[in-house]
C-alpha positions as a Markdown table, in Angstrom:
| # | Residue | x | y | z |
|---|---|---|---|---|
| 1 | Met | 0.0 | 0.3 | -0.1 |
| 2 | Thr | 1.1 | 3.4 | -0.7 |
| 3 | Thr | 2.1 | 5.3 | 2.4 |
| 4 | Leu | 1.0 | 8.9 | 3.1 |
| 5 | Val | 4.8 | 9.9 | 2.6 |
| 6 | Glu | 5.3 | 8.5 | -0.5 |
| 7 | Ile | 2.3 | 10.4 | -1.8 |
| 8 | Asp | 3.5 | 13.6 | -0.2 |
| 9 | Arg | 6.4 | 13.6 | -3.0 |
| 10 | Leu | 3.7 | 12.9 | -6.0 |
| 11 | Thr | 3.8 | 15.5 | -8.5 |
| 12 | Phe | 0.5 | 17.7 | -8.8 |
| 13 | Glu | -0.7 | 15.3 | -12.0 |
| 14 | Glu | 0.6 | 12.4 | -10.3 |
| 15 | Lys | -2.0 | 13.3 | -7.3 |
| 16 | Leu | -4.5 | 13.7 | -9.6 |
| 17 | Glu | -4.0 | 10.4 | -11.5 |
| 18 | Leu | -4.0 | 8.7 | -8.2 |
| 19 | Tyr | -7.4 | 10.3 | -7.1 |
| 20 | Asp | -8.9 | 9.4 | -10.7 |
| 21 | Lys | -8.0 | 5.7 | -9.6 |
| 22 | Leu | -9.5 | 5.6 | -6.5 |
| 23 | Val | -12.6 | 6.8 | -7.3 |
| 24 | Asp | -12.8 | 4.6 | -10.0 |
| 25 | Ser | -11.8 | 1.7 | -8.3 |
| 26 | Leu | -14.7 | 2.8 | -6.1 |
| 27 | Thr | -17.0 | 3.0 | -8.7 |
| 28 | Pro | -16.6 | 0.0 | -10.7 |
| 29 | Asp | -20.4 | 0.2 | -12.4 |
| 30 | Arg | -20.2 | 4.3 | -13.3 |
| 31 | Arg | -23.6 | 4.5 | -11.3 |
| 32 | Phe | -22.2 | 6.4 | -8.5 |
| 33 | Asp | -22.8 | 9.9 | -8.4 |
| 34 | Pro | -21.2 | 11.9 | -5.8 |
| 35 | Ser | -23.2 | 14.8 | -6.3 |
| 36 | Pro | -26.4 | 15.1 | -3.6 |
| 37 | Glu | -29.4 | 15.0 | -5.0 |
| 38 | Trp | -30.4 | 18.8 | -3.4 |
| 39 | His | -27.0 | 19.9 | -6.0 |
| 40 | Gly | -29.4 | 19.0 | -9.0 |
| 41 | Glu | -32.2 | 20.6 | -7.7 |
| 42 | Val | -30.3 | 23.8 | -7.4 |
| 43 | Leu | -28.7 | 23.8 | -10.8 |
| 44 | Ala | -31.7 | 23.2 | -12.5 |
| 45 | Val | -33.9 | 26.1 | -10.4 |
| 46 | Arg | -30.7 | 28.4 | -11.5 |
| 47 | Glu | -30.9 | 27.5 | -15.6 |
| 48 | Arg | -34.6 | 28.1 | -15.3 |
| 49 | Leu | -33.4 | 31.6 | -13.6 |
| 50 | Glu | -30.7 | 31.9 | -16.6 |
| 51 | Gln | -33.2 | 30.6 | -19.6 |
| 52 | Glu | -35.9 | 33.4 | -18.3 |
| 53 | Gly | -33.5 | 36.3 | -18.1 |
| 54 | Gln | -33.7 | 36.8 | -14.3 |
| 55 | Val | -29.7 | 36.5 | -14.1 |
| 56 | Lys | -27.2 | 38.7 | -14.4 |
| 57 | Tyr | -23.3 | 38.1 | -15.1 |
| 58 | Ala | -20.6 | 40.1 | -14.5 |
| 59 | Pro | -16.8 | 39.7 | -14.4 |
| 60 | Leu | -15.6 | 38.7 | -11.2 |
| 61 | Asp | -13.3 | 41.9 | -10.7 |
| 62 | Glu | -16.4 | 44.2 | -10.8 |
| 63 | Val | -18.5 | 42.3 | -8.6 |
| 64 | Met | -15.6 | 42.4 | -6.0 |
| 65 | Ala | -15.5 | 46.2 | -6.6 |
| 66 | Gln | -19.0 | 46.2 | -6.1 |
| 67 | Phe | -18.5 | 44.4 | -2.5 |
| 68 | Arg | -16.0 | 46.9 | -1.4 |
| 69 | Arg | -17.9 | 49.7 | -2.2 |
| 70 | Asp | -21.1 | 48.3 | -0.3 |
| 71 | Gly | -19.0 | 47.3 | 2.5 |
| 72 | Leu | -19.1 | 43.5 | 2.0 |
| 73 | Cys | -15.5 | 42.7 | 1.9 |
| 74 | Lys | -12.1 | 44.3 | 2.1 |
């Protein structure tokens, strides 16, 4: 078995590959969905709101500037 020390020595890419192999070994039938049921419901609501034109998108720097102006972050 691989030890924690050995894992610490892996590159980021090697760790991702190891992670993928671990998840694959836990879900051999591919029916396992790690997302909870409520997550799908939230995504469906967001998609509906977007299709109805009720969602406004803005670049992150503009959002952060507005938050600073409103005193919501530093």
